[in-house]
C-alpha angles and dihedrals in degrees: 000000000000095000115104114230127187114240096254092053091047095049091046092051090042093056090052090048089051091055090048089048092054089053095051111065094159090065089055091052094065099264094121109096096198114124128225114215113213134186122200123213111193116019102186119120098311095036092049090053091053091046093050089050095050092047088065089063113089093207095059127094124186112206096166145022132184138202135138089218102085093202091056092043095052089046091055094046088052093049091054093048093048089053088066096255128123115279108269125228110256121220115198106129099123135309095300098051090097086076088067091053097051095054094056111121093217094068128089100177142008132218116208122200105158134122111303099255091062097051098086100044091045092047092048092049091050093050093047089052089057097257133132108240132206114188120188120244122297146137120251122251092214145005089243089059090060092052089051088061092048095048094048092049095045094046095048105030089232119138125234111203116184109215098238103167096182088071084067099048112128096238093042092054092046090051089049089056091049091050093051091048090052095242090143095041118228110352114239107164141014137185133199144145153148110269105168128141102233101165094114088050093049092051121044126189104015107319098331128126137165130051095339095051133086134254119337090351086078092070115357098069093059090068089064091059098047105031139057114191143071098312097180110030105148104078088068100028099048098067093039092050087056091052090051097046091239111193087008111081091328137048141186108257109179142356142197122202134194130190130203123221119285112248114124101074092051092049089049092055094046093046093046103038106008135248094289094063111111092236090058088074094057117117107221116211100190111094114233090236123030117187121191126186117199127195119208130211092247091051102261119136128218124200115198125190123201113192119153104141102055126091104255144117119266119275140154092201095219117190124170110183125186138167091267103039145309148243122227127186123180099167111248094358100066142341102183144154136200123193117184113238092014107055120063108276109286092343125128119234126205115261089219090065090060095048097086090062100031104036109138110245092237090058092043087057093043093053092049092051094042129274113249143156133054130313092039091304097309090104092060094046093053092050093045092049090056092047092050093051092047090051093049095038091231133135116280122248090238105045137190092269090055090046092051096044094050098045094044087072087080100062091034090055091047090051092049094048092047090055098049097274092304118168116266127198125235118235113240099234091179090060090227100317090113087084093065103022115113127220112269107174122097097351096140142017093265129094 
């Protein structure tokens, strides 16, 4: 794992490993006794969830964990010990101590679940230390940050797999199978987003945020003061990008973004703590609703919604529209499909009625073996996919080019909004290879 490979060597060897993997089903059924040695940077709420999930996997060892919060760090060390594994080394001596973790020679891969601004430097450090890295979901702070990820991965041959669990949702994977089979015809338009009332996460306790607050309120809320754009695009965009072959025969070429006025956080503070509370005087920059429209090389459009401050139930607002029909999923409200010539005229059908025929083979296998883990099982699948790739030393199904293309929506949307919703071009992180790259996500029933 410590040897540096150039990208061409890595991809070539990874393709060969992928063929071998497909011919070795017993390995995938847990009969391979090789261990995967993982480090965890950031073991707060999300990181602890990842750690707990990986501790259910018999082939995972955890030699090291890292967090500057001593309570979180000690909890993680205790969890590893109680799982019957050797006590891990804890790293919590300041914000730079993660650098001592990633250079350990007894680690193969690193999970990263820290505040967003740390994801790129930690991922870069991990790759340059010869480790696979798996950062949790975020939006980039700059275009340059995305290129840092690309350069580090290409120069070291180490993968960077963003842990976008929504790519592994059951309905999303079934829809991907339908798209690839042509059930909807030629895809013309898609919609997605992150519409999640996070006011109680952004303020805790009461209406407090910053160093004295709890959980994500210590860091996440500040982004709503300083930034105005789609701060969290990938839950919606990841699955849609897979459906549109982004970076693999297609690419996102430009976007425009528009933000509404900012009102909901102020009203939440006033309603909860009164007009005299100091936080009631804050001027919030993030618009309550941010709408981004993306144009793709092949002519498809993508509309993305970002809405984390309004009172509303959760939804990712998925729509995949083609010339023969469409799929629409709005969480608890609807999960429906319409196929021209098959569905009753202009009548929705239930997506669940199509699942017996269109179940993705990965989910068919998962259901047979027993669904487990958070986010309806998708959280386990994303983690397991990373572990499997580290074990086989093969490319990850979500690669550094996906990661960069999805998170760059954040700074691009900020730039568009700041210039009166002007169009902004996407960087081509593949440097032209999108024209010949082939799809890699969800091609088989394996992780």
